[in-house]
C-alpha positions in Angstrom: -29.7 28.4 -34.4 -31.5 26.4 -31.7 -34.8 27.8 -32.8 -34.2 26.7 -36.4 -33.5 23.1 -35.3 -36.8 23.1 -33.4 -38.6 23.9 -36.6 -37.4 20.8 -38.5 -39.8 18.2 -39.8 -41.5 16.3 -37.0 -41.1 13.0 -38.9 -37.5 12.3 -37.9 -38.4 13.4 -34.4 -41.3 10.9 -34.3 -39.1 8.2 -35.7 -36.5 8.9 -33.0 -39.1 8.7 -30.3 -40.3 5.3 -31.6 -36.7 4.0 -31.6 -36.2 5.3 -28.1 -39.4 3.6 -26.9 -38.3 0.4 -28.6 -34.9 0.5 -26.9 -36.5 1.3 -23.6 -38.6 -1.9 -23.9 -35.7 -4.0 -25.2 -33.2 -3.1 -22.6 -35.0 -4.5 -19.6 -35.5 -7.8 -21.4 -31.8 -7.9 -22.1 -30.9 -6.9 -18.5 -33.2 -9.6 -17.2 -30.8 -12.3 -18.3 -29.3 -14.0 -15.3 -26.5 -11.7 -14.2 -23.2 -13.5 -13.3 -22.5 -14.0 -9.7 -19.1 -12.4 -9.1 -16.8 -13.6 -6.4 -13.9 -11.4 -5.4 -11.5 -11.7 -2.5 -13.7 -13.8 -0.3 -17.0 -11.9 -0.8 -19.6 -11.3 -3.5 -19.1 -8.2 -5.6 -22.5 -6.7 -6.0 -23.4 -3.9 -8.5 -26.4 -1.7 -8.2 -26.8 -2.0 -12.0 -24.8 -4.2 -14.4 -25.9 -5.0 -17.9 -24.4 -7.8 -20.0 -23.2 -6.3 -23.3 -21.2 -8.0 -26.0 -19.6 -10.5 -23.6 -18.7 -7.9 -21.1 -20.5 -6.1 -18.3 -21.5 -2.4 -18.6 -21.1 -0.8 -15.1 -20.9 2.7 -14.0 -17.6 4.1 -12.6 -19.4 5.3 -9.5 -21.4 2.1 -8.9 -20.7 0.9 -5.4 -19.5 -2.5 -6.8 -17.0 -0.7 -9.1 -15.8 1.5 -6.2 -15.3 -1.5 -3.9 -13.4 -3.4 -6.6 -11.1 -0.5 -7.3 -10.5 0.2 -3.6 -9.4 -3.4 -2.9 -6.9 -3.1 -5.8 -5.6 0.2 -4.7 -6.7 1.8 -7.9 -8.4 5.2 -8.5 -10.7 6.5 -11.2 -10.9 10.1 -12.4 -13.9 11.3 -14.5 -15.8 14.5 -14.6 -19.0 15.1 -16.6 -18.5 16.9 -19.9 -15.1 15.2 -20.2 -14.3 12.6 -22.9 -11.7 10.6 -20.9 -11.9 8.3 -18.0 -8.5 7.7 -16.3 -7.9 4.8 -14.0 -4.6 4.7 -12.1 -3.5 1.3 -10.8 -1.6 0.7 -7.6 1.7 0.4 -9.5 0.9 3.8 -11.1 0.0 2.4 -14.6 -2.8 4.4 -16.2 -5.8 2.9 -18.1 -7.4 5.6 -20.3 -10.9 5.1 -21.8 -12.5 7.5 -24.3 -16.2 7.9 -24.4 -17.6 6.7 -27.7 -14.4 4.8 -28.6 -14.0 1.0 -27.9 -10.2 1.3 -28.1 -8.4 2.2 -24.9 -4.8 2.6 -23.6 -3.1 0.5 -20.9 0.2 2.3 -20.0 0.3 3.7 -23.5 -0.4 0.4 -25.2 -3.7 0.3 -27.2 -6.3 -2.4 -26.6 -9.9 -2.8 -27.7 -13.0 -3.3 -25.5 -16.2 -5.2 -26.6 -18.1 -1.9 -26.6 -17.4 1.9 -26.3 -17.8 3.6 -22.9 -20.5 6.2 -22.6 -21.9 8.8 -20.3 -25.1 8.0 -18.3 -26.4 11.0 -16.3 -23.0 12.3 -15.5 -21.4 9.0 -14.8 -19.1 7.0 -17.1 -20.3 3.5 -18.0 -17.3 1.2 -18.6 -16.6 -2.4 -19.9 -16.0 -4.0 -16.5 -14.2 -7.1 -17.7 -11.9 -5.1 -19.9 -11.0 -2.8 -17.0 -10.5 -5.8 -14.7 -8.0 -7.4 -17.1 -6.1 -4.2 -17.5 -5.7 -4.3 -13.7 -4.5 -8.0 -13.9 -7.7 -9.5 -12.7 -9.3 -12.3 -14.8 -12.9 -13.5 -14.7 -12.7 -17.3 -14.2 -15.6 -19.7 -13.8 -15.5 -22.1 -10.8 -17.2 -25.4 -10.3 -20.2 -23.8 -8.7 -21.1 -21.8 -11.7 -20.0 -18.5 -10.2 -17.5 -16.2 -11.8 -14.4 -15.6 -9.8 -12.5 -12.3 -10.3 -9.1 -13.9 -9.9 -6.1 -11.6 -9.2 -3.2 -12.6 -11.4 0.5 -12.2 -12.1 0.0 -10.0 -15.1 3.5 -9.3 -16.3 7.1 -10.5 -16.1 9.5 -7.8 -17.1 13.1 -9.0 -17.8 15.9 -6.6 -18.6 19.7 -6.7 -18.5 21.7 -4.0 -16.8 25.5 -4.6 -17.2 26.3 -7.9 -15.7 22.9 -8.4 -14.1 19.5 -9.5 -15.3 16.5 -8.2 -13.3 13.2 -10.1 -13.3 10.3 -7.9 -12.1 7.0 -9.6 -11.3 3.9 -7.5 -11.5 0.6 -8.6 -9.9 -2.9 -7.3 -9.3 -2.6 -7.1 -5.5 0.2 -6.9 -2.9 2.4 -10.0 -3.6 2.7 -12.5 -0.8 5.5 -14.9 -1.6 7.5 -17.8 -0.3 10.9 -18.7 -1.8 12.7 -22.0 -2.2 16.3 -21.9 -3.5 17.9 -25.2 -4.0 21.0 -23.8 -5.9 22.5 -20.3 -6.1 21.4 -20.1 -9.8 17.8 -21.3 -9.4 14.9 -20.1 -7.3 11.2 -21.0 -6.9 8.8 -18.3 -5.8 5.2 -19.1 -4.9 2.6 -16.3 -4.9 -0.4 -17.1 -2.7 -3.8 -15.8 -4.0 -2.5 -15.0 -7.5 -3.2 -16.8 -10.8 -1.2 -16.1 -13.9 -1.8 -14.5 -17.2 1.7 -14.9 -18.5 3.1 -17.7 -20.7 3.8 -21.0 -18.9 7.5 -21.1 -20.0 10.0 -19.1 -22.0 13.7 -19.2 -22.8 16.3 -17.0 -21.2 15.5 -13.4 -22.3 18.3 -11.9 -20.3 22.1 -12.3 -20.3 22.2 -14.0 -16.9 18.8 -15.8 -17.1 18.4 -19.3 -18.7 14.6 -19.7 -18.4 11.3 -19.1 -16.7 8.6 -21.6 -15.9 5.2 -20.7 -14.6 2.9 -23.2 -12.8 -0.6 -22.4 -11.4 -2.1 -24.7 -8.7 -5.0 -24.4 -6.3 -8.6 -23.5 -6.9 -10.0 -20.5 -8.9 -10.8 -18.8 -5.6 -7.5 -19.5 -3.9 -4.8 -20.0 -6.6 -1.1 -20.2 -6.2 1.4 -19.3 -8.9 4.9 -20.7 -8.7 7.7 -19.2 -10.8 10.9 -21.1 -11.4 13.7 -18.8 -12.4 16.8 -20.5 -13.7 20.0 -18.4 -14.1 22.9 -19.0 -16.4 25.5 -21.4 -15.1 27.7 -19.7 -12.4 25.2 -17.0 -11.6 23.8 -16.2 -8.2 20.5 -14.5 -7.3 19.0 -12.3 -4.7 15.4 -11.3 -4.1 14.7 -7.6 -3.4 11.4 -5.8 -2.7 9.8 -4.2 -5.7 9.0 -0.5 -6.3 5.5 -1.1 -5.0 3.6 -3.8 -3.0 2.4 -5.2 -6.3 5.9 -5.8 -7.7 8.6 -8.2 -6.8 12.2 -8.3 -8.2 14.8 -11.0 -8.5 18.4 -10.1 -9.6 20.7 -12.6 -11.3 24.4 -11.8 -11.4 27.5 -13.4 -12.8 30.0 -14.8 -10.3 32.5 -11.9 -10.8 29.8 -9.3 -10.2 28.4 -11.1 -7.2 31.7 -11.0 -5.4 32.0 -7.2 -5.8 31.0 -5.7 -2.5 29.8 -2.5 -4.2 27.2 -4.4 -6.2 24.6 -5.7 -3.7 21.6 -3.3 -3.9 20.2 -1.8 -0.8 16.6 -2.6 0.2 14.1 -0.8 -2.1 12.0 1.2 -1.6 12.2 3.0 1.7 14.7 4.9 3.8 17.9 3.3 4.9 16.8 3.6 8.5 14.8 0.5 7.9 16.8 -2.4 9.3 18.7 -4.2 6.5 19.0 -8.0 6.3 21.8 -9.5 8.4 24.7 -10.3 6.1 25.2 -14.0 5.4 28.0 -15.7 3.6 27.2 -16.5 0.0 24.1 -15.3 -1.9 21.6 -13.6 0.3 17.9 -14.0 -0.3 15.7 -11.3 1.2 12.0 -12.2 0.5 9.1 -10.2 1.7 7.3 -13.3 3.0 9.2 -16.4 4.2 8.1 -19.9 4.6 6.7 -20.9 7.9 4.5 -17.8 8.5 0.8 -18.1 8.6 -1.4 -16.5 6.0 -5.0 -15.3 6.3 -6.6 -17.4 3.5 -10.1 -16.2 4.1 -11.9 -13.6 6.2 -15.7 -13.2 6.4 -17.8 -10.5 8.1 -21.4 -11.2 8.8 -24.2 -11.7 11.4 -23.5 -14.3 14.0 -25.6 -16.1 16.6 -27.2 -14.3 19.6 -27.3 -10.9 17.9 -23.6 -10.6 17.3 -21.4 -9.5 14.4 -19.0 -12.3 13.6 -15.6 -12.1 11.9 -14.2 -15.5 11.0 -10.6 -15.7 10.1 -9.2 -18.8 8.3 -5.4 -19.2 8.8 -2.9 -21.5 7.1 -1.1 -22.2 10.4 -1.1 -21.6 14.1 -0.5 -18.0 15.3 -0.2 -16.1 18.5 -2.4 -13.0 18.9 -2.8 -10.0 21.2 -5.8 -7.8 21.6 -6.4 -4.4 23.1 -9.5 -2.4 24.1 -9.0 1.4 23.8 -10.8 4.1 25.8 -12.5 5.6 22.7 -14.6 2.4 22.0 -12.1 0.9 19.7 -10.9 -2.7 19.9 -8.2 -4.5 17.8 -6.4 -7.8 17.6 -3.0 -8.3 16.1 -2.1 -11.7 14.6 1.7 -12.1 14.9 3.9 -13.4 12.1 1.0 -13.4 9.8 0.3 -12.1 6.3 -2.8 -11.2 4.3 -3.5 -13.1 1.0 -5.0 -9.8 -0.4 -5.2 -6.1 0.4 -6.6 -4.6 3.5 -10.3 -4.1 4.0 -12.6 -1.3 5.2 -16.1 -2.5 6.0 -19.1 -0.7 7.4 -21.4 -3.5 8.4 -25.1 -2.9 9.1 -24.9 -3.8 12.7 -26.0 -1.5 15.5 -23.0 -1.5 17.8 -20.2 -1.7 15.1 -19.5 1.3 13.0 -16.6 -0.1 11.0 -14.2 -3.0 10.7 -10.7 -2.5 9.3 -8.2 -5.2 8.3 -4.6 -4.2 7.6 -1.2 -5.7 7.0 1.1 -4.1 9.6 4.6 -4.8 11.0 7.7 -5.3 8.9 8.9 -7.7 6.3 10.8 -9.5 9.0 7.9 -9.4 11.5 4.6 -9.1 9.7 1.3 -8.9 11.5 -2.3 -8.6 10.6 -4.5 -6.2 12.5 -8.3 -6.4 12.7 -9.8 -3.3 14.3 -13.4 -2.5 15.3 -14.9 1.0 15.9 -17.9 0.5 18.1 -20.6 2.8 19.6 -19.7 1.8 23.1 -17.8 -0.7 25.2 -19.4 -3.8 23.6 -18.6 -7.3 24.6 -16.0 -8.9 22.3 -15.5 -12.6 22.4 -12.4 -14.2 20.8 -12.5 -18.0 20.1 -9.4 -19.7 18.6 -9.7 -22.9 16.8 -7.3 -25.4 15.0 -7.6 -23.5 11.7 -8.4 -19.9 12.6 -10.0 -17.4 14.8 -13.6 -16.3 15.4 -14.4 -12.8 16.8 -17.9 -12.0 17.9 -19.0 -8.4 18.8 -22.2 -8.4 20.9 -24.9 -5.7 20.7 -24.5 -5.3 24.5 -22.0 -3.8 26.9 -19.2 -5.9 28.3 -19.4 -6.8 32.0 -15.6 -7.0 32.2 -13.7 -4.2 30.6 -10.3 -6.0 30.4 -7.9 -3.9 28.4 -5.7 -6.6 26.9 -5.5 -10.3 26.1 -3.3 -12.8 24.5 -3.8 -16.2 23.0 -3.0 -18.6 20.2 -5.0 -20.5 17.6 -5.3 -24.1 18.4 -4.4 -23.4 22.0 -6.2 -22.6 25.3 -8.9 -19.9 25.5 -7.8 -16.3 25.4 -6.1 -15.1 28.6 -7.3 -11.7 29.9 -5.4 -9.2 32.0 -7.0 -6.0 33.2 -3.8 -5.0 35.0 -1.6 -5.1 31.9 -0.9 -1.4 30.9 -2.3 -0.4 27.6 -0.1 2.3 26.1 -2.8 3.4 23.7 -5.2 4.2 26.6 -2.7 6.0 28.8 -2.7 9.7 29.6 -0.2 10.4 26.7 -1.8 11.4 23.4 -2.8 8.2 21.4 -0.7 7.7 18.4 -3.7 8.1 16.1 -4.8 11.4 17.8 -5.5 14.4 15.6 -3.1 17.4 15.4 -2.8 19.8 18.3 -2.2 23.5 18.8 1.5 23.4 19.4 3.8 25.9 17.6 6.7 23.4 17.4 7.7 21.5 14.3 10.4 18.8 14.5 12.6 18.2 11.5 14.4 14.8 11.3 17.4 14.9 8.9 17.9 11.2 8.2 21.0 9.3 9.4 24.1 11.1 10.7 27.5 10.3 12.1 28.7 6.8 11.4 25.3 6.1 9.9 25.8 7.6 6.4 22.6 6.4 4.8 22.8 5.6 1.1 25.8 6.8 -0.9 26.2 6.8 -4.6 27.7 9.0 -7.3 29.7 11.0 -4.8 26.5 11.9 -2.9 26.0 11.0 0.7 22.5 10.9 2.2 23.3 12.2 5.7 24.8 15.3 4.2 22.0 16.1 1.8 19.2 15.6 4.4 21.0 17.9 6.9 21.3 20.5 4.1 17.6 20.4 3.2 16.6 20.5 6.9 18.6 23.6 7.6 17.1 25.4 4.6 13.6 24.3 5.7 14.2 25.4 9.3 14.9 29.0 8.1 11.8 29.0 6.0 9.6 27.7 8.8 11.1 30.0 11.4 10.2 32.9 9.1 6.6 31.6 9.1 6.6 31.9 12.9 7.1 28.3 13.8 9.5 27.1 16.5 11.7 24.5 14.9 13.6 21.7 16.6 15.8 19.2 14.8 16.7 15.7 15.8 20.3 16.6 14.8 21.9 19.8 13.7 25.3 18.4 12.9 27.0 15.2 11.7 26.1 13.1 14.7 24.1 10.0 15.7 21.2 11.6 17.7 21.0 8.9 20.4 20.0 10.0 23.9 21.8 8.6 26.9 18.6 6.9 28.0 18.1 5.2 24.7 21.8 4.4 24.4 21.6 2.5 27.7 18.6 0.5 26.3 20.6 -0.4 23.2 23.4 -1.7 25.3 21.0 -3.6 27.6 19.5 -5.2 24.5 22.9 -6.1 23.2 22.0 -4.6 19.8 24.4 -1.7 19.5 23.8 -0.9 15.9 22.4 2.3 14.3 19.2 0.5 13.1 18.1 -0.5 16.6 14.7 0.7 17.7 16.2 2.7 20.5 18.2 4.7 18.0 15.1 5.5 16.0 13.0 6.1 19.2 15.3 9.0 20.1 14.1 10.8 17.0 10.5 10.2 18.0 11.1 11.3 21.5 12.4 14.7 20.3 8.9 15.3 18.9 6.8 13.4 21.4 8.4 15.0 24.5 7.5 18.5 23.4 4.1 17.7 22.0 5.1 18.9 18.5 2.5 20.0 16.0 4.2 18.2 13.0 7.1 15.8 12.4 9.0 15.7 9.1 11.7 13.1 8.4 13.8 13.9 5.3 15.6 11.2 3.3 17.3 10.4 0.0 16.3 7.3 -1.9 18.3 4.6 -3.8 17.5 1.6 -5.9 19.3 -1.5 -7.3 18.9 -0.1 -10.8 19.1 3.4 -12.4 15.5 3.6 -13.7 13.9 4.3 -10.3 13.4 8.1 -9.7 11.1 10.6 -8.1 9.7 11.8 -4.8 7.6 9.8 -2.4 5.7 10.8 0.7 5.3 8.0 3.3 2.7 8.0 6.0 1.4 5.5 8.6 -1.2 6.9 10.9 -4.6 7.9 9.5 -4.0 11.5 10.5 -0.7 11.5 8.5 -2.5 11.0 5.1 -3.8 14.5 4.7 -0.5 16.0 5.7 1.3 13.8 3.1 -1.0 14.9 0.4 -0.6 18.5 1.3 3.2 18.1 1.0 2.9 16.2 -2.3 0.8 19.0 -3.8 3.3 21.7 -2.8 6.7 19.9 -3.3 6.3 18.4 -6.7 5.6 21.6 -8.7 8.7 23.3 -7.2 11.0 20.3 -7.1 10.2 19.2 -10.7 10.7 15.5 -9.8 8.6 12.6 -10.8 5.6 12.3 -8.5 5.7 8.9 -6.9 2.7 9.7 -4.7 1.8 9.1 -1.1 2.2 5.7 0.3 1.2 3.9 3.5 4.3 2.3 5.1 5.1 1.0 8.6 8.3 3.1 9.0 9.3 3.4 12.7 9.6 7.2 12.9 6.2 7.9 11.4 4.5 5.2 13.4 5.9 6.1 16.8 5.4 9.8 16.7 2.1 11.0 18.2 1.5 14.0 15.8 0.9 14.0 12.0 4.2 12.8 10.6 5.6 12.2 7.1 8.8 10.7 5.8 9.9 12.2 2.5 12.2 10.4 0.0 13.1 13.5 -2.0 15.0 11.9 -4.9 17.2 8.9 -6.0 21.0 9.0 -5.7 21.1 6.1 -8.2 19.2 7.9 -11.0 21.1 10.2 -13.4 18.3 12.8 -13.7 17.8 12.9 -9.9 21.5 13.0 -9.3 21.8 16.1 -11.4 19.1 17.7 -9.3 20.6 16.7 -6.0 23.9 18.3 -6.9 22.1 21.7 -7.4 21.7 23.9 -4.4 18.7 25.5 -6.1 16.9 22.1 -6.1 17.6 21.6 -2.4 16.2 25.0 -1.8 13.1 24.3 -3.9 12.5 21.1 -1.9 12.7 23.0 1.3 10.4 25.7 0.0 7.9 23.1 -1.2 7.8 21.5 2.2 7.3 24.9 3.9 4.5 25.6 1.5 2.9 22.3 2.3 3.1 22.9 6.0 1.4 26.3 5.5 -1.3 24.7 3.3 -1.9 21.9 5.9 -1.6 23.7 9.2 -1.9 27.4 8.3 -0.1 29.8 10.6 1.3 28.7 14.0 -1.6 28.3 16.4 -4.2 27.7 13.7 -6.4 24.7 13.7 -4.9 21.8 11.7 -6.3 20.7 8.4 -7.4 17.3 9.8 -9.8 19.1 12.1 -10.9 21.8 9.6 -12.2 19.3 7.1 
């Protein structure tokens, strides 16, 4: 067959060659048109090769500019040569599916049309970049300087009624940083910093408890602010609850009779109930992820400074206190207290001799947020911190520091940084650093969430503390059979608080089950025996019945591979919706020194998950899946952990 094709007339072949030659000559001329300067999240987004095509940009999925763009949005692309489909998964788990040769594509199952059809180029998929950006809630906007700003936006407002409540869910391109202003119980204004809006400016009340929504956008194309004004029906009250992901935000409006029912207020979502809940207040309670009065990082630039230094300049919306630490393994970091990022974290590898990487992360809790800027260096380089009235400048020299002070504190707008070489640095002590890789211990510690007077979440006649202990006991038997020594933070219905930590709780005057001393007892169980792995087991809940599935939470870098191994093993056996692995600042995974994961196995507020949780076979399958994940990650007791084998 192939031979017969080779023997066809040479005229069509010659014509095809002429057309190819013409196209090869025409394409460079077209590509030489002045490419738009793209500005995204404080820096230029530079592609190795981008060609204007039908009002869009043709860029490869593996182009460094595309990769950088998707990473900052928390999105992932999947494409293999010889396949027809390119699947992009957004941070909120929506999928965007492109088909090679077809200009139509799907956004969470809804069909849209791109200016041109994606195609394969030497094993890489070439996509319409602007169409992809808009599907991820990012809009190209021209600014006054002639550059194109890729502006993150509020892309959707979902409104639905559930009984006597109306739930408004805001969906954005990036983690939503918000301030709230409520002048009456039935009206709230929410301002999202760093987000434009692609939704209608106003609309009538689409829900039974909602009268209307108004949307206003202020600021510049590079630093926009979107303010939503949500007006409830007369007599309603509202509460703000965290969304199902960092890019979502939810407001619940309830009628007066419903709001007075003590069973109605939803627990914080997502996350385990061992995260401290808001302090009860009389009347409607507003729990916002970000509250007014906190500083925001409005801009952060990384580039060469004077005198052969790498300079990081941080612009802040208000004054902050900060604390820095120098670690023994050539790492240095500064934490900005009570501060939030206006976008996602960053991972940079600057072309500077003494700095290998710069990482910017949102850490802390919703009640006490902080921003960490961390450097990995080739040695003990000199690091200078200079506060100003509107921010902070950090300069890393390409020379060793003459004074290896380990800690320092200061404030923007205040006096120069105060250094103290005598202040102990926990991260540089003899104990294993909290980001240290796995060890050769044969001990695994299981943490059944809650216990005793701390019941955890309870719905549909299911109680979290009972289910977590059931799963942990099943898992202990499976791990013991594999040869592991298993210890549990509790093996009965008790509060596992040590006498030492109990005395700390009393000294602090915070005798409640969510105190840090209470959670530290669970961490101490693992840290004091130098355990190989730590697994905290929980059951989830949500303020509405639609949320379901299994989530694997991690905090330290070494935790991520362990979480992924558990995800791959648990989901096929449990049969639950895969809600993925997520980075969260949960106390028990942050303050354990070994690879640690907190598993939210299922929701006691979802009918499908409830049916599973009532089945002993499901609880056994979850335990078996975790045991399989431990084996896939760590092998047999005494084997080298996965994080070191890779």
